[in-house]
C-alpha positions as CSV (number, residue, x, y, z in Angstrom):
1,M,-10.2,-0.5,-12.1
2,S,-11.3,-0.9,-15.7
3,V,-14.2,-3.1,-14.8
4,L,-15.3,-0.7,-12.1
5,R,-15.1,2.2,-14.4
6,F,-17.2,0.3,-17.0
7,F,-19.9,-0.4,-14.5
8,L,-20.0,3.2,-13.3
9,E,-20.2,4.5,-16.8
10,V,-22.7,2.1,-18.3
11,G,-24.8,1.6,-15.2
12,D,-25.0,5.3,-14.2
13,L,-24.1,4.3,-10.7
14,N,-22.9,6.4,-7.7
15,P,-19.1,6.0,-7.4
16,A,-19.4,6.5,-3.6
17,G,-20.9,3.1,-3.2
18,F,-17.8,1.3,-4.7
19,Q,-14.2,0.6,-3.9
20,Y,-11.6,-1.6,-5.6
21,A,-8.3,-3.2,-4.8
22,G,-5.9,-5.1,-6.9
23,Y,-4.4,-8.4,-5.6
24,A,-2.7,-9.8,-8.7
25,D,0.8,-9.9,-7.1
26,T,-0.2,-10.8,-3.5
27,R,-3.1,-13.2,-3.9
28,P,-2.6,-15.3,-7.1
29,T,-4.9,-18.2,-7.7
30,G,-2.6,-19.9,-10.2
31,D,1.1,-20.3,-10.7
32,N,2.5,-17.4,-12.7
33,A,5.2,-19.7,-14.1
34,T,2.7,-21.3,-16.5
35,M,0.4,-19.9,-19.1
36,E,-2.6,-21.7,-17.5
37,G,-1.7,-20.2,-14.1
38,R,-1.4,-16.7,-15.5
39,Q,-4.8,-17.1,-17.1
40,K,-6.3,-18.0,-13.8
41,N,-4.8,-14.9,-12.2
42,R,-6.5,-12.6,-14.8
43,R,-9.7,-12.3,-13.0
44,V,-12.1,-9.8,-11.4
45,E,-13.9,-10.6,-8.2
46,I,-16.9,-8.5,-7.3
47,T,-18.4,-8.4,-3.9
48,V,-21.6,-6.5,-3.2
49,L,-21.4,-5.2,0.4
50,R,-24.6,-3.1,0.7
51,Q,-26.9,-0.9,-1.3
52,L,-26.8,2.9,-0.5
53,K,-30.0,4.7,-0.1
54,E,-30.7,7.4,-2.7
């Protein structure tokens, strides 16, 4: 949510064109038992779906 909030505030963007979801617990990319794995799981994935018309 923090990354989305940043983009909306800095970019003066319409919040209606965005949605977010957190998958840290359900879709890890690394093993949370190791420091390296936990670092891999600290990520933000952004997918642009479409541009809204003004």
